[in-house]
N, C-alpha and C positions, 0 to 999 in steps of 0.2 A: 800664090804661095806654093810651096812644095806639097806633094801628096803625103798624107798621114796614114799610118797603119798603127792601130792600138794593139799591142801584143802583151801577153801575159798579164792581163788585167783581172784581178780577183782579190779575194780576202779569205784568210784562214778563219773558219768559223765552225768549230766542231758541233755546236748545237743548232747551226743553221738559223739563228735568230737575228743575225745582222746582214747576211748576204743579200736577201731580197731588197732591203732598203738601199744597200750599197749599189746593187745593179740598177735599180730604178733611177737613183740620183745620177749615177755615172752615165747611163745611157741617155737620160734626159739632157744632161749637160752636153754630151756629144751631139745629140740631135740639134741643140741650139747652135753649136759651132758649125754644123753642116748648113743650117738655115742661114747663118751669117757668112757663108761662103768658104768655109774651110773644106778642103778637098780630102775628106775622110774616105779612104779606099777599102778599109777593112777593120774588123774588130775581132779579136781572138781572146776569148775568156780563158783564164787560168784557173782551173783546168776542168776537163770533162769529168774525170774520176779522181778520187784521192790518189796520191802518188807517193813514192818514196823520195824523201828529201835527205840528202847525204848527211846533214848534221842533225836531223830530227827524226829520221826513220819515217814511220807512218803516222806520227803524232799530229802533224799539221793537216787539217782537213780543208783543202782548197776546192774540192770537187763539187760540181753540180750533182754528181752521182756518188753516193757513198760506196766505198769499196772495202770489203773485209779481206785482208791479205791471207788469212788462214783458210777461208773457205772459197774465196774467189767470188762470193756473192756481191751483187751490185743492186743498189736501190736508189731510185730518183729521190732527191731531196725536194722539199717544197719550193726552194729557190729555183730549181730547174723549171718548174711550171711557170714561175714568174718570168724567168728569162724567155721561155718559149712564147708567152703571151705578149711580152713587150716587143720582141722582134717580129712577131706575126702582125702587129698593128702598126 
């Protein structure tokens, strides 16, 4: 088959209470696909930090890192630790 790159994969989750499970399930399914012979060449989470969405402003919280647009402060969300642990193992 053709090589696969998973891009812009994530979930808007302002309270960060669904993202960890989403990541675990998605990455597990991807690992099963790799084990079954799918040529997965890359995975790109959407997104590292919260970002400006043209139709929603800063309301959608996709980031593994929370971003405060007024102060520029950034803080790791718990899901960032989950992502780190999953890809490290």
